[in-house]
KEKE-3310 file (N, C-alpha, C; in steps of 0.2 Angstrom, whole numbers, plus 5000, padded with zeros to 4 digits):
npx = (6284:6273:6269:6256:6249:6242:6243:6244:6249:6257:6267:6279:6296:6298:6307:6309:6313:6318:6323:6336:6339:6337:6326:6321:6306:6299:6286:6277:6273:6257:6241:6229:6221:6228:6223:6228:6241:6256:6270:6281:6290:6296:6310:6309:6306:6314:6308:6302:6304:6303:6307:6299:6302:6296:6300:6299:6305:6310:6300:6286:6271:6262:6261:6251:6247:6240:6239:6247:6253:6258:6265:6268:6281)
npy = (5396:5396:5394:5393:5395:5393:5403:5401:5407:5400:5393:5382:5386:5384:5375:5377:5368:5368:5360:5358:5370:5380:5388:5397:5399:5409:5412:5427:5430:5430:5435:5431:5419:5418:5415:5408:5413:5419:5408:5404:5408:5405:5408:5410:5395:5383:5374:5357:5343:5346:5346:5349:5351:5352:5355:5354:5362:5355:5354:5362:5366:5370:5366:5372:5368:5376:5378:5376:5386:5384:5389:5385:5390)
npz = (5639:5652:5670:5681:5697:5714:5727:5744:5755:5763:5756:5749:5743:5725:5713:5696:5682:5666:5653:5659:5664:5678:5689:5703:5712:5724:5734:5739:5756:5761:5767:5762:5750:5734:5717:5701:5699:5692:5692:5685:5671:5655:5644:5626:5618:5608:5593:5596:5608:5625:5643:5658:5675:5691:5707:5725:5740:5757:5771:5779:5770:5755:5738:5725:5710:5696:5681:5665:5652:5636:5621:5605:5594)
capx = (6280:6271:6266:6252:6247:6238:6247:6239:6252:6261:6270:6286:6299:6298:6312:6307:6318:6316:6329:6342:6340:6333:6324:6318:6301:6297:6280:6277:6269:6251:6235:6223:6223:6228:6223:6230:6247:6262:6275:6287:6289:6303:6312:6306:6308:6315:6303:6305:6302:6306:6306:6298:6302:6295:6301:6298:6310:6308:6297:6278:6268:6259:6262:6245:6248:6234:6239:6253:6252:6263:6263:6274:6283)
capy = (5392:5399:5390:5396:5391:5396:5405:5401:5411:5395:5389:5381:5388:5379:5375:5375:5367:5367:5358:5358:5377:5380:5395:5396:5404:5410:5416:5431:5428:5434:5433:5428:5415:5421:5410:5409:5417:5417:5406:5403:5410:5403:5411:5407:5388:5381:5369:5351:5341:5349:5343:5353:5348:5356:5352:5359:5360:5352:5358:5362:5370:5367:5369:5371:5369:5377:5376:5378:5389:5383:5392:5384:5395)
capz = (5644:5659:5675:5686:5703:5719:5733:5750:5760:5766:5750:5749:5737:5720:5708:5690:5678:5659:5649:5663:5666:5684:5692:5710:5714:5731:5734:5745:5762:5761:5772:5758:5745:5727:5712:5695:5700:5688:5696:5681:5664:5652:5638:5621:5617:5601:5592:5598:5614:5631:5649:5663:5681:5696:5714:5731:5746:5762:5776:5778:5765:5749:5731:5721:5703:5692:5674:5661:5645:5631:5614:5601:5588)
cpx = (6279:6268:6263:6250:6243:6243:6243:6243:6257:6265:6277:6290:6299:6303:6309:6313:6316:6323:6336:6343:6335:6332:6320:6312:6299:6291:6280:6272:6263:6246:6229:6226:6222:6228:6226:6236:6253:6268:6282:6285:6296:6304:6309:6310:6309:6310:6306:6303:6306:6303:6305:6298:6301:6296:6301:6304:6307:6305:6289:6276:6265:6260:6255:6246:6241:6234:6245:6250:6258:6261:6269:6275:6280)
cpy = (5396:5394:5394:5392:5396:5397:5405:5404:5406:5391:5388:5384:5382:5380:5373:5374:5365:5366:5359:5366:5378:5387:5393:5401:5404:5415:5421:5428:5433:5431:5430:5423:5418:5415:5413:5414:5415:5415:5405:5405:5409:5408:5408:5400:5386:5375:5362:5349:5345:5346:5349:5349:5353:5352:5357:5357:5356:5356:5357:5367:5367:5370:5367:5373:5370:5375:5379:5381:5387:5385:5390:5389:5393)
cpz = (5650:5663:5680:5691:5708:5725:5739:5756:5764:5761:5751:5743:5732:5715:5702:5685:5671:5655:5653:5665:5672:5687:5698:5711:5721:5732:5740:5750:5762:5766:5769:5753:5738:5722:5706:5695:5696:5693:5692:5674:5661:5646:5632:5620:5610:5600:5594:5605:5620:5637:5654:5670:5686:5703:5719:5736:5751:5767:5775:5774:5760:5743:5727:5714:5700:5685:5671:5654:5641:5624:5610:5596:5582)
residu = (MET:GLN:VAL:TYR:GLY:THR:ASN:THR:GLY:SER:MET:LEU:PRO:VAL:ASN:PHE:GLN:VAL:ASP:ARG:SER:THR:THR:THR:PHE:THR:ALA:PRO:ASN:ILE:ASP:THR:THR:GLU:TYR:ARG:GLN:LEU:PHE:TYR:SER:SER:SER:PRO:LEU:SER:PRO:GLY:PRO:HIS:THR:LEU:LEU:ALA:THR:THR:GLY:TYR:GLY:SER:GLY:THR:PHE:TRP:PHE:ASP:TYR:ILE:ILE:TYR:THR:PRO:ASP)
# end
């Protein structure tokens, strides 16, 4: 599973959790807006239901979610 979003240069860190395994994504500080950026990529997932949770930290900034790609085995 891959999660893509837009980096506007003032983005908060985002925690991605799939089935209780958490990874934190911190976007680089940039001067322009970059669309369709890969924020998270999971290891291969087994067949069956899965849960994706995305949370941001506190503070000012924006999390722009674009889309998810999920390819079942």
